[in-house]
C-alpha positions in Angstrom: 0.3 0.2 -0.1 2.9 2.6 1.2 5.1 1.8 -2.9 1.3 2.6 -4.2 1.0 6.0 -2.5 4.1 7.2 -2.1 4.5 6.2 -6.4 1.4 8.5 -7.3 3.5 11.1 -5.3 1.7 11.2 -1.4 3.4 10.0 1.3 2.4 7.7 5.0 3.4 9.7 7.8 1.1 7.1 9.6 -2.4 5.3 9.0 -5.0 5.0 12.0 -8.0 2.3 11.9 -11.1 2.3 13.2 -12.4 -0.8 14.4 -15.2 -2.3 16.8 -14.2 -3.9 19.5 -17.1 -6.5 21.7 -15.1 -6.8 25.4 -11.7 -7.8 24.2 -9.0 -7.9 26.9 -6.0 -6.0 25.7 -2.5 -5.9 26.8 0.9 -5.4 25.7 0.8 -8.5 23.2 -2.5 -9.6 22.8 -3.3 -10.5 19.5 -6.8 -10.8 17.5 -7.5 -11.8 13.7 -9.9 -10.2 11.7 -8.9 -11.7 7.9 -4.7 -10.7 9.7 -3.5 -10.5 12.6 -3.0 -8.1 14.8 -0.2 -7.5 18.1 -1.0 -4.6 20.0 2.6 -3.1 21.4 3.4 -0.3 23.7 -0.5 -0.3 25.9 -1.0 -0.4 29.4 -4.3 -3.3 30.3 -7.2 -2.4 29.3 -10.9 -3.4 28.2 -11.7 -2.7 25.2 -14.9 -2.1 23.7 -17.0 -0.2 20.9 -15.5 1.7 18.3 -11.5 1.9 19.3 -8.9 3.7 16.8 -5.5 2.3 16.8 -2.3 3.2 14.7 -0.2 1.1 12.7 3.4 1.2 13.7 5.1 -1.1 11.2 7.8 0.6 8.8 5.5 -0.4 5.7 2.7 2.2 7.3 5.0 5.0 8.2 7.0 7.7 7.3 10.8 7.2 7.7 10.8 9.4 10.2 7.9 7.9 12.1 9.8 4.9 12.1 12.9 5.7 13.0 10.8 7.3 16.3 9.1 4.4 16.6 12.1 2.4 16.7 13.7 4.4 19.6 10.5 4.1 21.7 10.9 1.8 24.4 7.4 1.0 24.7 7.3 -0.5 20.8 10.7 -2.4 21.5 8.9 -6.3 21.4 7.8 -5.0 17.9 10.8 -4.9 16.3 12.9 -7.8 18.1 13.1 -8.8 15.2 11.5 -7.3 12.6 9.7 -9.2 9.0 7.9 -7.8 6.1 4.2 -7.6 7.0 3.4 -8.3 3.6 3.7 -11.5 4.8 0.1 -12.9 6.0 1.9 -15.2 8.9 3.4 -11.8 10.1 0.9 -9.7 12.3 0.7 -6.0 12.6 1.8 -4.6 15.2 -1.0 -1.9 16.7 -1.1 0.8 19.4 -3.9 3.1 20.7 
């Protein structure tokens, strides 16, 4: 997606997604699946209920500047320990709230 956007002459700073949850107990490293697997990073334990906006933090979905900032953020360290391309659907997309 990022390549298509940049190929059209635009850039991506960040991508946010709205998702409807039904009492999901979310904390660091919790995953959920809806066509893809999403893994929470950098969040405290909380119950997600109703419409929630989360942000993708993988390098494929952020600007170079934002990716560098995310990599330095200690809250997100688990997302960048073993970096594999997220275009492979087996690899989770890392998200934060």
